[in-house]
N, C-alpha and C positions, 0 to 999 in steps of 0.2 A: 126401698121403690112403691113395699104394697102401701107403705102407712103413707107417702110422701105426691107419688104419682111420677116421682125421679129419684135418682138415686143422693144419697147426702150422709157426710157424716156425722156423726154424734160424740161430741165431748160435754165429758161432766168431771162437775165444778166441787170433787169433796173436799174441797177446802171449803166453801159454804153449805155443805151438807149438815145436818142433822137429824137425819135419819135416813136410812138405806134400806131398799129391799134390792138384793139379788137372787134373781130366777136364772139358779147354772151356772154363773156369771163368776169366774174366778180372774177378777180383776185389778185383783194384790199382787198376782205373778205370773199374767199371761194375756197378751193380746195388745195392740195396740197403745201404748199411752201407760201401762199399768207402773212403771216403774214413778211418774210423774204422780197418777191414781193410787200407789201406796205411800208414796210418799206426803202429799194433800191427807188423803186416809188418816197418815201415823200422827199426822201434827194435830188431827181434830181430836185427835184417843189421850193429847197428854192434858193432864192437870197441874195446875199450879195456880201461887196465889192469886194471878188476875184471871183464872180460868176455873171455874168448877164445876162447870158439866163439857162431857164427850161426845162425842154421836152414837147412835143406835145402830147397828146392824143385824137383818133379817138377812137370811139368807137358805133360799131351797134349792135343794144342789142331790143330784146322784149319784156324786162321786166324793170321796174327800178330796177337798182342794185347802192351799192357805187361807182362802178368802173362809172361807167355811169354819173353817181354824178357831179363826180370829169372831166368829160372828157371836153377840151377844145371843141371839136366836137363831137355831140351825132345823129345820127341818128339813128330814129325808125323804127321798120317796125319788121311785122306779124314774128315768129318763122319760118316759113315758107320759108322766103323771102329770111332770111339770105347766103342759100349759092346761093339763085341767085348775092345777092350781092357779095360774096369771089368770086363767078365765073368772074363778071365784071371786079372786081378789077384786080383776074391776070389776064386774060387776058389786062388788061394796060400793064402789063409788059410783056405780051410776053411771059408767061409761056405757056410750048409744050402741046396739045391736050383738050385748054380751051377756049370754044367760049361762047361769052355775048350771049346770046339771048333777054336783055333785058335792056335798060338802066335805070337802078334802081337807081335813088338816083344820075341821070348822074354829074350833077354841083360839089357832092360834094365828088365824086369819083375822079373825077380829082384834086379838091385839095389837096386832100391825097393823092392822088398817086404820082402828085408833087412833096408834102413836103419827102413822102417814097423815090421817087426818090431820092433825092439831100440829102438824109442821107444812102447811101449803105453803110451797115455795122454797122450802130451805129444806126438800126429800130428794130422792133418786131413787126410780126403777128400773134396772138397768137388767137387761136380758144377753144369753151366754153368749158367744162367737158361733157354737155349734147347736143353739136352737132354735126351729124351724124360723120362720120369718111369722108365721101367725103370733107366736111367744113377741117378738120383736116388734111388730104393731100393738100388742096390748100393751107393754112398756110405755110404745111413744104413749098413747092415747090414757095412760095412767098419768105421763107426766104433766099430759095438757091438761087434765082434771083437776090436777093437785097445783097448778100453776107455779111448775116449774120451771120451763121451757120461757127462756133469759135469763134466769137465775141463776139454776143447780145447775139447766142442762141446755145448749150449744148448738145447731146447727151451723153445716158449713157445706161448700159445695165441693165433693170427692175432691182428691189431690189429683187421681189418675186422669188420664188426658181421657179413655175412654171407659170411663165406670160401666164395668157389667157384671152378672152372676156368672163367674168364673165354669161355676161347675156344668151350667146350662150350654156357655158356650161349647168346653171341650165336649161334654155328650152331643152336641150337633154335627161340631166336626168330624167324631167318631161316626155318627151316621151318614153322613157325605159320603168319608171313607168305605163305609161296605157298603152302599149303594155306586160305586166307584166314580162319585163327582168329584174327588181331588185327586189331584198325582201326590204320592208322597214318596220321598228321598226321606231312607234310614237312612242315618249315618252313624 
């Protein structure tokens, strides 16, 4: 919602991606679409007589994951550093309103950025489900800057009848209960 002004669902086309940057996203083993994503990712890793190249995966993560285990380049960092890493990468793409305050993994960022820039329209930047909204907004901005939207990244209306931030909704309900504004029947 932060990036688009409304809730949207993001779908990734790993079957079309030559280069992928994962921002603490374990897309191969968890989250919506992970079975399809794992299938498509694996198919792009197969090299045979008709196809001699495979996709490349850069993974910035705070905890070892299946996706990180499959990465060609894995950047270990604290969970709190993922947003700074995303800012640094986005700044290299010239995403407006982004400033990189530190040189987090500067050498690795350079290699990943060059690889992503040389694969405009056939790359993906994906943020992990547990990352804050700012990291998701940066990932979307990077996908736009790379020309991935409409190629390897697609947006659809939410499947949910009433899309919302569930944590905020629960917090609001708890606040209402604490103020005595809601009668609750505990079963």
